[in-house]
C-alpha positions as CSV (number, residue, x, y, z in Angstrom):
1,M,-20.6,-6.6,-24.6
2,P,-18.3,-6.5,-21.5
3,Q,-17.4,-3.1,-20.2
4,T,-13.7,-2.2,-20.7
5,Y,-11.7,-0.2,-18.2
6,K,-8.9,2.1,-19.2
7,K,-5.8,1.8,-17.0
8,R,-4.5,5.1,-15.8
9,Y,-1.0,3.7,-15.1
10,V,1.6,1.7,-17.0
11,V,3.1,-1.5,-15.5
12,I,6.8,-1.6,-14.9
13,K,8.1,-4.9,-16.3
14,N,11.9,-4.4,-16.9
15,N,14.3,-5.6,-14.3
16,R,16.4,-2.5,-15.1
17,D,13.6,-0.2,-14.1
18,F,13.0,-2.1,-10.8
19,S,16.8,-2.1,-10.0
20,Y,17.0,1.7,-10.8
21,L,14.1,2.4,-8.4
22,F,15.5,0.2,-5.6
23,K,18.8,2.1,-5.9
24,K,17.8,5.7,-6.6
25,G,14.2,5.9,-5.4
26,T,12.8,7.4,-2.2
27,S,11.6,4.6,0.1
28,I,8.7,4.6,2.4
29,V,8.4,1.7,4.9
30,N,5.4,0.5,6.9
31,Y,4.1,-2.9,8.1
32,A,2.1,-3.6,4.9
33,F,4.5,-2.6,2.2
34,V,7.7,-0.8,1.2
35,C,7.2,1.8,-1.5
36,Y,10.0,3.0,-3.7
37,M,9.2,6.1,-5.8
38,K,10.9,8.5,-8.1
39,P,9.5,11.4,-10.2
40,R,9.4,11.0,-13.9
41,R,9.2,13.5,-16.7
42,A,6.3,12.5,-19.0
43,G,3.4,10.2,-19.5
44,K,1.4,8.3,-16.9
45,N,2.3,7.0,-13.5
46,R,4.1,3.6,-13.6
47,L,3.5,0.8,-11.1
48,G,5.5,-2.3,-10.2
49,V,4.5,-4.7,-7.5
50,V,6.8,-7.3,-6.0
51,S,6.1,-10.0,-3.5
52,G,8.9,-12.3,-2.3
53,K,8.8,-15.8,-0.8
54,K,8.6,-14.4,2.7
55,V,5.0,-13.3,2.0
56,G,3.9,-16.9,1.7
57,G,2.9,-19.4,-0.9
58,A,1.7,-18.5,-4.4
59,V,-1.9,-17.8,-3.3
60,K,-0.8,-15.3,-0.7
61,R,1.8,-13.7,-3.0
62,N,-0.8,-13.2,-5.7
63,R,-3.4,-11.9,-3.3
64,S,-0.9,-9.3,-1.9
65,R,-0.1,-8.1,-5.5
66,R,-3.8,-8.0,-6.3
67,I,-4.8,-5.9,-3.3
68,I,-1.9,-3.5,-3.8
69,R,-2.8,-3.0,-7.5
70,E,-6.4,-2.4,-6.6
71,A,-5.5,0.1,-3.8
72,F,-3.2,1.9,-6.3
73,R,-6.1,2.1,-8.8
74,L,-8.2,3.8,-6.2
75,F,-5.2,6.0,-5.0
76,E,-4.4,7.3,-8.5
77,P,-7.2,9.9,-8.8
78,I,-6.2,11.3,-5.4
79,L,-2.6,11.4,-6.6
80,K,-3.5,13.3,-9.8
81,E,-5.6,15.7,-7.7
82,K,-2.7,16.4,-5.3
83,T,0.2,16.8,-7.8
84,N,0.8,17.4,-11.5
85,R,3.9,15.4,-11.5
86,R,4.1,11.7,-12.6
87,Y,6.0,9.0,-10.7
88,D,7.4,5.5,-10.9
89,F,6.2,3.4,-8.0
90,V,7.4,0.0,-6.9
91,F,5.5,-1.6,-4.0
92,V,7.1,-4.5,-2.2
93,A,4.6,-6.6,-0.3
94,R,5.4,-7.7,3.2
95,A,4.3,-10.7,5.3
96,K,1.2,-9.0,6.7
97,T,0.0,-7.7,3.3
98,P,-2.2,-10.7,2.3
99,A,-4.2,-10.5,5.6
100,L,-5.2,-6.8,4.9
101,K,-8.1,-5.4,3.0
102,T,-7.8,-3.0,0.0
103,Q,-9.2,-0.1,2.0
104,Q,-6.5,-0.6,4.7
105,I,-3.7,-0.5,2.0
106,L,-5.3,2.6,0.4
107,A,-5.4,4.3,3.8
108,L,-1.7,3.5,4.3
109,M,-0.9,4.9,0.8
110,E,-2.8,8.1,1.6
111,K,-1.1,8.5,5.0
112,N,2.4,7.6,4.1
113,V,2.9,8.2,0.4
114,L,1.0,11.4,-0.2
115,P,3.0,13.6,2.2
116,K,6.3,12.5,0.5
117,L,5.2,13.8,-3.0
118,Q,6.8,17.1,-4.0
């Protein structure tokens, strides 16, 4: 029987939620991604990942989304340890994202996103 993993976050799928975060969220910019985040009241952290055509073809866009999701999966226990609040996050992949490793993205999340949390 295959082992099942429980997701600790919920995926953002509605265009309304993405638009709201782009307009009202706090943005963090670096060479690997742009992160929009906003505190939320209840439940789990929510994650949305976007990669536009500038990132590359479908393979590169999918890879960039995959490594950001994996880095966030590793980042979440650190996030829960650091703060009791829950957040909505939208990560926008940039052109250099597919060339990076998950650990590099995770290090950037720890360096740039953690200090901005209240």
